[in-house]
Structure formats: structure tokens, C-alpha cells
C-alpha positions as CSV (number, residue, x, y, z in Angstrom):
1,M,56.0,13.6,259.3
2,S,54.8,12.5,255.5
3,N,51.5,13.8,256.0
4,R,52.0,17.2,257.3
5,V,52.0,20.5,255.6
6,A,53.9,23.3,255.3
7,F,53.6,27.0,253.6
8,V,56.4,29.0,253.2
9,T,55.8,32.7,251.8
10,G,58.7,34.2,250.2
11,A,60.2,30.9,249.1
12,S,62.4,31.5,246.2
13,R,65.5,32.1,247.7
14,G,67.7,33.3,251.0
15,I,66.1,32.4,254.0
16,G,62.5,31.2,252.5
17,A,64.5,28.4,250.1
18,A,66.8,27.3,253.4
19,C,63.6,27.4,254.9
20,A,61.8,25.3,252.2
21,K,64.8,22.9,252.5
22,A,65.1,22.0,256.1
23,L,61.1,21.3,256.1
24,A,61.9,19.2,252.6
25,Q,64.1,17.3,254.9
26,E,61.9,17.1,257.7
27,G,59.6,14.9,255.0
28,Y,56.8,17.5,255.0
29,K,54.4,18.3,252.4
30,L,55.5,22.0,251.1
31,V,53.3,24.7,249.5
32,L,55.8,27.3,248.2
33,H,54.9,30.9,247.6
34,A,56.8,33.7,245.1
35,R,55.8,36.4,242.8
36,T,56.3,34.4,239.6
37,A,56.2,31.1,239.3
38,V,59.9,30.6,237.1
39,S,61.4,32.2,240.7
40,L,61.0,28.6,242.1
41,N,62.3,26.7,239.6
42,Q,65.9,26.6,241.4
43,L,64.5,25.7,244.6
44,L,62.1,22.9,243.1
45,A,65.8,21.6,241.9
46,A,67.0,21.7,245.2
47,L,64.2,19.5,246.9
48,P,64.3,15.9,246.8
49,P,62.3,14.8,243.5
50,S,58.7,12.9,245.4
51,C,58.8,16.7,247.4
52,A,59.0,18.7,244.4
53,V,56.5,16.6,242.5
54,E,54.7,16.8,245.2
55,S,54.9,20.8,246.0
56,M,51.8,22.8,245.7
57,L,53.1,26.4,244.0
58,L,51.5,29.8,245.0
59,T,52.0,32.8,243.1
60,Y,50.5,36.2,244.4
61,D,51.7,39.7,245.4
62,M,51.5,39.8,248.5
63,A,49.5,43.3,248.3
64,E,46.7,41.4,247.0
65,Q,44.7,40.5,249.7
66,E,41.8,38.7,247.7
67,S,45.1,36.2,246.5
68,I,46.3,35.5,250.0
69,S,42.7,34.9,251.3
70,R,42.4,32.0,247.9
71,S,45.8,30.5,248.6
72,F,44.4,29.0,251.8
73,Q,41.3,27.9,250.7
74,E,43.6,26.0,247.7
75,I,45.2,24.7,250.3
76,F,42.3,23.5,251.5
77,K,41.5,21.6,248.9
78,R,44.8,20.5,247.8
79,F,45.2,19.0,251.7
80,R,42.9,19.8,253.3
81,R,45.2,20.6,256.4
82,L,47.9,22.7,257.5
83,D,50.5,22.4,260.1
84,V,53.4,25.0,260.0
85,L,53.3,28.7,258.1
86,V,56.2,30.3,257.8
87,N,56.0,34.3,257.2
88,N,59.4,35.3,255.7
89,A,58.0,37.1,252.5
90,G,59.2,40.8,253.3
91,I,61.0,44.0,251.4
92,M,63.2,46.7,252.9
93,E,63.0,50.1,250.8
94,P,66.0,52.3,253.0
95,A,65.4,55.5,252.7
96,K,66.7,58.0,255.4
97,L,63.5,60.3,257.5
98,G,62.5,62.8,254.9
99,M,63.1,61.2,252.0
100,I,60.7,57.9,252.8
101,S,58.1,57.8,250.1
102,Q,54.1,57.8,250.4
103,A,54.4,54.7,248.3
104,A,57.2,53.3,249.7
105,L,56.2,53.3,253.3
106,S,53.0,51.9,252.5
107,R,54.2,49.3,250.3
108,T,56.9,48.2,253.6
109,L,53.5,48.0,256.1
110,E,51.3,46.1,253.7
111,V,54.1,43.6,252.9
112,N,55.7,43.0,256.0
113,L,52.8,43.7,258.2
114,A,50.1,43.7,256.4
115,A,49.9,40.8,254.4
116,A,52.2,38.6,257.1
117,I,48.7,39.2,259.4
118,L,46.5,37.8,256.8
119,H,48.8,34.9,256.9
120,M,48.2,34.4,260.2
121,Q,44.4,34.5,260.3
122,G,44.2,32.1,256.9
123,A,47.1,29.7,258.7
124,A,44.9,29.4,261.6
125,K,41.2,28.7,260.6
126,L,43.2,25.6,258.9
127,M,45.5,24.7,261.8
128,T,42.2,25.0,264.3
129,R,40.6,22.2,262.0
130,S,43.2,19.9,262.3
131,G,44.3,19.9,265.9
132,G,47.2,22.9,265.9
133,G,49.8,23.6,264.7
134,A,53.5,25.9,264.3
135,I,52.9,29.6,263.3
136,V,57.0,31.2,262.4
137,N,56.9,35.3,261.9
138,M,59.8,36.7,260.7
139,S,60.5,39.5,262.1
140,S,64.9,41.6,262.0
141,I,67.0,42.5,264.4
142,V,66.4,45.6,263.4
143,G,62.6,45.5,264.4
144,R,63.8,45.1,267.4
145,Y,66.7,47.6,268.0
146,G,66.3,50.2,264.9
147,F,68.4,50.8,262.2
148,E,69.3,54.2,260.8
149,G,67.8,54.7,257.4
150,Q,65.5,52.1,258.0
151,V,62.4,53.8,259.7
152,P,59.7,52.0,257.7
153,Y,61.8,48.6,257.3
154,A,61.8,48.7,261.3
155,A,58.2,49.8,261.6
156,S,56.8,46.7,260.1
157,K,59.4,44.0,261.9
158,A,58.5,45.8,265.2
159,G,55.0,45.5,265.1
160,L,55.3,41.6,263.4
161,I,56.5,40.9,267.1
162,G,53.6,42.7,268.5
163,A,51.1,40.5,266.7
164,T,53.2,37.6,266.9
165,L,52.7,38.1,271.2
166,S,49.0,38.9,270.7
167,A,48.8,35.4,267.9
168,A,50.0,33.6,270.9
169,K,47.8,34.8,274.0
170,E,45.1,33.9,271.3
171,L,45.5,30.9,269.6
172,A,47.3,28.8,272.5
173,A,44.3,27.6,273.4
174,Q,43.8,26.0,270.2
175,R,47.4,24.5,270.7
176,I,48.4,27.0,267.8
177,R,52.2,28.3,268.5
178,V,53.5,31.2,267.6
179,N,56.6,32.5,267.4
180,A,59.3,35.3,265.8
181,I,62.6,35.4,264.4
182,A,64.7,38.4,264.3
183,P,67.7,37.3,262.7
184,G,70.3,39.9,262.0
185,Y,73.2,40.3,259.2
186,I,72.4,37.2,256.7
187,E,74.0,37.0,253.9
188,T,70.5,37.1,251.5
189,E,69.4,39.9,249.0
190,L,68.0,42.0,250.4
191,N,71.3,42.6,252.2
192,S,73.5,42.8,249.1
193,Q,72.2,46.2,248.2
194,H,74.0,48.0,250.6
195,N,77.5,49.6,249.6
196,E,81.0,48.6,250.9
197,E,81.2,51.3,253.9
198,V,77.5,50.3,255.2
199,H,78.4,46.2,254.5
200,G,81.6,47.2,256.6
201,Q,79.9,49.1,259.6
202,N,77.3,46.1,259.9
203,L,79.6,43.4,260.3
204,A,81.8,45.2,262.4
205,R,78.7,44.8,264.6
206,V,78.9,41.4,264.4
207,R,80.3,40.1,267.3
208,M,81.1,36.3,265.8
209,G,82.9,38.1,262.7
210,R,81.0,37.0,260.0
211,M,77.3,37.2,257.9
212,G,75.0,34.4,258.7
213,Q,73.6,32.6,256.4
214,P,69.7,31.0,255.4
215,E,70.6,28.0,256.8
216,D,71.3,29.5,260.3
217,V,67.7,30.4,260.0
218,A,66.6,27.9,258.6
219,H,67.4,25.4,261.8
220,L,65.6,27.3,263.7
221,V,62.7,27.4,261.7
222,R,62.6,23.7,261.7
223,F,62.8,23.2,265.7
224,L,60.0,25.4,266.3
225,A,58.3,23.7,264.0
226,S,58.5,20.4,265.3
227,D,57.0,18.5,268.3
228,A,60.0,19.5,270.2
229,A,58.9,22.8,270.9
230,D,55.7,21.7,271.5
231,Y,56.1,23.8,274.6
232,I,57.2,27.0,273.6
233,T,55.1,29.9,272.1
234,G,55.3,33.6,272.2
235,Q,59.1,34.1,272.0
236,V,61.8,36.5,269.9
237,I,64.8,34.4,268.9
238,G,67.5,35.9,267.6
239,V,69.5,34.7,265.0
240,D,72.8,37.2,264.6
241,G,75.7,36.1,265.6
242,G,75.8,38.5,268.6
243,M,75.1,41.4,267.2
244,S,72.4,42.4,269.5
245,L,75.1,42.1,272.3
């Protein structure tokens, strides 16, 4: 894997950081995205020294379309290739119907869906040049089954599943595999905003009786990025401890 390059968006914490560490262990050269470089310092300290030094840091807001386009130009200049994209960056702003602001709706769809599609588009161009690759889109159990107070988030993550299936069909001939992961109740900053009552309700739905860890998702990302998953595309795989059963 020493020549292969993996790009992880939203890499500074949670699932994104776990994915970056897992891919670093496999020997990938890393492109790490976050809104600020400072937020990536803790991750860099946790990576093998050689990987941390060689890692490329990209900082921009996911709503900045020009920055997204420029990021792939910079990746090409530095590495001349891209082999893996982990579309992980996302936001969640819970609100009941009737209380959803236009700003929150637009922001959620722009960051969780539009930006992910733009990243797929940029990645596909580079992967086609190097003979193929793997795109892993981070959807959610909420995008598959919905959840009260999460209409914008559910819509964005369901839309990402549709985008995954369409891109998988379109890019298969170029040997680019596109899959989605639908995590359940994972112990991340996004889920830490729930109050005790909601936390208890969520946990009660998990048949394994515990929250998932970011590493539980990262293990699957590592597999889907690898040659072992060379014949797998267009799939939506849950990592939810039985929450969807």
C-alpha cells in the first residue's frame, strides 16, 4: 500500500479519525481534511511518525465548492493519484418539523449531500487516471429508516445512499467501487448532544446493548478500501449492533 493514497474528510475526530488511523496502519499515504488545521493536531500525534510527516492536510468548509475542487488539484500535484475516498464529514442539527430553519436545512443538505457528491466527482476523475479505486460514503441508519426530529439529516443521508447506488453503476466500468456504510448509534461527538432521555431510548433500540465505537466502523472502511473487496460495489452495509433489526 506504500504508494496508495487515501483521502478522509472530517478526519479530525470520531469515525473520521478512526478511519485515518486504520488506513495508516495499512500503509496508505493520507490526505486529511478538517475545517481547521489545529483540529487535526491530535490525530497527527496518534499516527505513526512517518505517516504523520507525509500526510497532506486540507482545511476548508464543506460548503465551499471552490475549495473542494481545489483540493483535488492539490492532491494531484502532490501524489499524482488517489486510490481511496472516505466521504465522512457531516453535520447534524436536530429539530422537529415546524421548527426546522431554512438555514439549517440548506446547511445540512449542502454539507452532508452536495459536498459528498462533489468529492465523489473529484475523486472519480483522479481514480480513473490511476486505473480504479474505492469510494466509501458514510451514510447512517437514520438515512435508511428515519428518526424523529431528524428530517433534514435523514434526507441528506438517504440522498447519499441514492448517490452511492447511482455512482456505483456509473463508475464500475472504470474499476471504481462505490459503497456506503450506515452506522447506528456510535459514540461520537454528533451523538453526544442527546440528552439522557434520548440516549436511553436510542440505547434501548440496540440489541447488543452498547454504543458502537468509531473503530467498529473503521474496520469496515479498511476492508472496503482493500483489494479483498475488489468485487463489492453498490452496497449499503449497516454497522449498528442490531439496531436495525
